[in-house]
KEBA-272761 format. One record per residue (C-alpha): residue in three letters; x, y, z. Coordinates in steps of 0.001 Angstrom, whole numbers, padded with zeros to 6 digits, always signed. Layout:
REM KEBA-272761
ALAXYZ/...
This chain:
REM KEBA-272761
MET+005272+006092-004505/PHE+001605+005281-003891/PHE-000326+004867-000640/TYR-002516+001892+000194/TYR-004904+002164+003145/PHE-006080-000310+005776/SER-008686+000840+008276/GLY-008761-000538+011834/PRO-009441-001614+014428/PHE-007185-004548+013599/THR-008780-007122+015904/ASP-010003-009121+012894/ILE-008805-009720+009340/VAL-008909-006495+007314/THR-009163-006940+003552/SER-008262-004339+000984/TYR-008160-004665-002780/ILE-005745-003762-005556/GLN-007102-003398-009078/LEU-004685-004476-011811/HIS-005275-003590-015457/ASN-003236-004555-018482/PRO-003893-001871-021137/GLN-001430-003401-023588/ASP-002022-005697-026563/HIS+000360-008263-025097/ALA+000063-010483-022024/VAL+002041-009504-018927/CYS+003002-011464-015836/PHE+002990-009957-012364/LYS+003821-010723-008757/VAL+003112-008938-005491/LYS+005778-008726-002772/THR+005686-007269+000740/THR+008238-006385+003413/VAL+006154-008218+006061/PRO+004922-011480+004455/LYS+003859-012952+007820/ARG+001398-010093+008298/TYR-000322-010186+004899/CYS-002037-012833+002784/VAL-002198-011906-000926/ARG-004534-013714-003365/PRO-003418-014097-006085/SER+000183-013117-005335/SER+001295-013743-008928/GLY-000126-014613-012303/VAL-000663-013560-015893/LEU-002846-010763-017201/GLN-003950-011173-020780/ALA-004232-008182-023110/LYS-006805-005632-021835/GLU-007633-007873-018876/ARG-008462-006613-015378/LEU-007870-008439-012116/THR-008712-007801-008475/VAL-006043-008778-005940/ALA-007209-009277-002350/VAL-004759-008266+000383/MET-005692-009584+003824/LEU-004030-008035+006864/GLN-003949-010516+009747/PRO-005190-009449+013230/PHE-002523-007822+015418/ASN-002041-005383+018269/TYR-001936-001977+016614/ASP+001308-000094+017157/PRO+001211+003516+015887/LEU+004946+003305+015153/GLU+004125+000801+012392/LYS+001673+003175+010749/THR+003613+003595+007490/LYS+006381+000990+007802/HIS+004759-001781+005743/LYS+005500-001709+002024/PHE+004376-003572-001079/MET+005903-003852-004524/ILE+004077-004969-007656/GLN+006440-006204-010354/SER+005346-006775-013928/MET+006875-007528-017309/LEU+005796-008608-020766/LEU+005206-012337-020977/PRO+007765-013764-023433/ASP+006443-015760-026362/GLY+006436-019530-026096/ASP+005551-022007-023373/HIS+006313-021187-019735/PRO+005656-024152-017445/SER+006876-022260-014388/LEU+006341-018575-013608/ASP+008839-018854-010744/LEU+011544-019952-013157/LEU+010529-017218-015578/TRP+011004-014569-012873/LYS+014360-016015-011813/GLU+015715-015830-015348/ALA+014132-012470-016198/ASP+016215-009432-017070/SER+015686-006801-014352/ASP+015817-004066-017003/LYS+012593-005448-018467/MET+010699-005336-015168/ILE+008443-002507-014052/ASP+008236-001911-010305/LEU+005365-000133-008584/LYS+005898+000598-004892/LEU+003074+001003-002384/ILE+003242+002255+001199/CYS+000623+000726+003472/VAL-001031+003257+005744/LEU-002634+001719+008834/ARG-005436+003998+009893/MET-007664+003861+012945/PRO-011301+005062+012839/GLY-011520+008821+013164/GLU-007933+009384+012144/LEU-007058+012233+009818/ALA-004441+011767+007139/VAL-001788+014345+008066/GLU+000798+015640+005606/PRO+003632+015962+006457/SER+003354+012939+008728/HIS+006548+013405+010768/ASP+008620+016578+010275/LEU+007155+020055+009808/VAL+009940+021963+008082/PHE+010502+025722+008401/GLU+013004+027301+006015/GLY+015134+030161+007379/PRO+016472+032754+007789/PHE+014339+033415+010855/ASN+014725+037174+011254/LYS+011091+037463+010151/PRO+007964+035278+010502/VAL+008233+031985+008617/SER+005339+029676+007775/SER+004773+026060+006812/THR+001610+024215+005769/VAL-000048+021131+007251/THR-002690+019346+005163/LEU-005482+017432+006926/THR-007557+014976+004882/ASN-010620+013113+006113/PRO-010873+009748+004294/SER-013761+008510+006464/ARG-017547+008740+006133/ASP-017980+010901+009224/PRO-016981+014507+009948/ILE-013834+014775+012075/PHE-013097+017587+014517/PHE-009474+018667+014986/LYS-007586+020924+017352/ILE-003959+022003+017059/GLN-001675+022972+019926/ALA+001937+024096+019794/SER+004541+023575+022481/SER+005552+027252+022371/PRO+003760+030614+022061/LYS+006155+031346+019191/PHE+003758+029386+016964/THR+000304+030156+015611/ALA-001895+027815+013571/THR-004646+029106+011277/PRO-007155+027602+011703/ASP-006224+026032+015043/SER-009445+023979+015173/GLY-012323+023025+012922/VAL-014241+020239+011238/VAL-013045+018338+008166/ARG-015973+016897+006233/PRO-015853+013387+004701/ASN-013460+013160+001742/GLU-012456+016801+002147/THR-009126+018475+002895/THR-008207+021418+005107/GLU-004927+023323+004944/VAL-003504+024756+008157/LEU-000936+027556+008008/VAL+001565+027261+010856/LYS+003591+030412+011446/VAL+006593+030906+013725/LYS+007652+034317+015020/PRO+011162+035704+014400/LEU+013754+033755+016372/ASP+016908+034739+018201/PRO+019809+033404+016071/SER+021518+031994+019158/ASP+018479+029821+019923/GLN+017670+028550+016459/VAL+019779+025385+016566/LYS+018570+024536+020083/ILE+014853+024694+019488/ARG+012979+021451+020102/GLU+009354+022246+019354/ARG+006322+020060+018674/LEU+002888+020447+017120/LEU+000067+018329+018542/ILE-002926+017543+016291/GLN-005881+015983+018115/SER-008908+014613+016272/LEU-012151+012774+016972/VAL-015205+011617+015029/LEU-018407+013665+015310/LYS-021616+011625+015406/ASP-025059+013014+014492/SER-026471+011866+017823/GLU-023843+013736+019842/THR-025206+016483+022104/GLN-021894+017845+023405/SER-019888+020469+021543/PRO-016625+019341+019873/GLU-014618+021238+022504/GLU-016461+019421+025293/LEU-015935+016082+023591/LEU-012228+016810+023366/GLU-012089+016921+027164/THR-013979+013670+027747/THR-013437+011448+024694/PRO-010338+009498+023602/THR-008666+011228+020687/THR-006430+010232+017820/ASP-003273+012297+018133/THR-000461+013118+015745/VAL+002713+014825+016938/LEU+004824+016657+014368/LYS+008436+017566+015025/CYS+009275+021140+014013/VAL+012472+021230+011972/PHE+014292+024523+011390/ARG+016560+024657+008372/ILE+019068+027457+008521/PRO+021040+028384+005376/GLY+024693+027436+005710/MET+024239+025377+008871/ALA+024151+021597+009265/GLN+020994+020069+010669/VAL+021218+019422+014410/GLU+020106+015980+015609/ASP+017052+016065+017831/LYS+017469+014193+021107/ILE+013778+013854+021849/LYS+012346+010364+021395/PRO+011013+009554+017899/VAL+007758+011213+016985/LYS+004868+008811+017082/GLN+001117+008720+016800/THR-001031+007581+019672/HIS-004590+006372+019703/SER-007143+005455+022319/MET-006516+001768+021555/ALA-002797+002019+022202/SER-001302+001012+025524/ALA-002049+003488+028298/ALA+001419+002801+029659/ASP+002900+004366+026570/SER+005022+007456+027167/GLY+003073+010666+026578/TYR-000300+008962+026859/ASN-002772+010611+029200/THR-005804+009192+030968/LYS-008171+010382+028221/GLY-006341+008372+025601/GLY-004373+011179+023996/THR-000945+012734+024032/SER-000329+015179+026860/MET+000951+018568+025758/GLU+002357+018902+029278/THR+004528+015846+028621/LEU+005878+017413+025431/LEU+006558+020697+027170/ASN+008416+018909+029970/GLU+010630+017123+027446/ILE+011409+020351+025654/GLN+012105+022228+028885/ALA+014484+019485+030017/LEU+016440+019862+026787/ARG+016604+023629+027198/VAL+018020+023210+030710/GLU+020535+020717+029342/ASN+021557+023148+026605/LYS+022122+025921+029154/ALA+024222+023621+031319/LEU+026357+022618+028361/LYS+026829+026283+027466/VAL+028060+027076+030992/ILE+030477+024129+030939/GLY+031762+025197+027548/
């Protein structure tokens, strides 16, 4: 699986390009498909590449209201196969009659990225492998694909967690690894834990006079919330009741749940959700 990036804001058409190359000594035909055809205009969307030929495909994302929940939901597939000998008046007919075993599929995930947004891996679940009778760690990778330095700060919803480093600057086209460590856990609490990791980021401009920490208090941030998942040997994974993890950005709706007045996710909101679940767990234990 490959990733294909579009950079916002998405108030106008955003064009990205796919480079196709046929390294073979035989012509191939291709076509480009997407899961959201109303959102994208692809030119050309199909055609023939002669031997050794290169072609640039333009993919135009139409303007829309950015929803962080769509960040990685759009997908593309590029199909190709050797062009059979003989005349082919219709490529559409050729594809309809083609043997699927002779096709090569390349899948792309579109990543919609706002300015100043770090590429975070993992993007949803931060997995910790047990047993948890000793400290356990997991790694988060932060990549800056932009032309400007990006400041980040990491907060956890519980003092059980430490992140090293918990803040810093990722230079353009560089990557930083963050080691997230969780302290030993009480076995009786392991399946009930509902913890979150909040990653806040913002672009640093050369003309800025405030420190990054000061900017964090006054400037809208791009936030990523990771769900902490605890895998315990011999135990089935417990379903998390908290609402799906999502990313928020200063251009998202301020009415969105977990969105504070500065344009970022409120750690207090996350803590309140987690505390409510803990109270619910205790109540269920008493009833049981």
